[in-house]
C-alpha positions, 0 to 999 in steps of 0.5 A: 796525367801531364805526360799522357796529355802532353803526348796526346797534344803533341800527336794532335799537333803533328797530325795538324801539321801533316794535314796542312803540309801535305794537304791531307783534309781528312787528317786536318779535319780530325784535328778540329772540333766541329764548332771551331772558330778560325780567325787570322790577320794576314798582312792587315787583312782579317780572315774569319772562316768556318771549319768547312770554309777553311778545309775547302781552302786547303783542299783547293790550294797547292800544299807546301809538300807539292811545292817542294817546300821543306817542313819547318813547322814547330811547337813553340810552347804548350800550356795545359790546365786540366782538360784545356790547353793552349799551344803556340806554333810557328808555321812557316809555309807558302811564303808566309811566316805564320804563328798559330795560337790554338785553344785545345780541349779534351772532349769525349777523351780526345784532344781537339782544336776548338779555336785557332788564331793566327797571324803572319809576321814579316 
């Protein structure tokens, strides 16, 4: 069961990364549960958005791919317990050095991001 779940989670995170990097709102939205919370700290400024606000922001910015950035996003670690998991990611892009902590849940047999915490580290 672990091997199946880790593969599904890695695929979910790959879609999440591609959604962010390519500005693919459809792929990005499919990665999240509709009730997700998105909270961050960017250079001391708090960031709290709904999924709708978050996707609108991604839609209205230039994506890293279009800006000629190289893809450097990676999974640092994944911890799975039953139908819940935590993923720690490194997401450098757009001049920021983001780290994401994603809470994941297997809902209706699909893994989804149910909470996103992130910060920018110098």
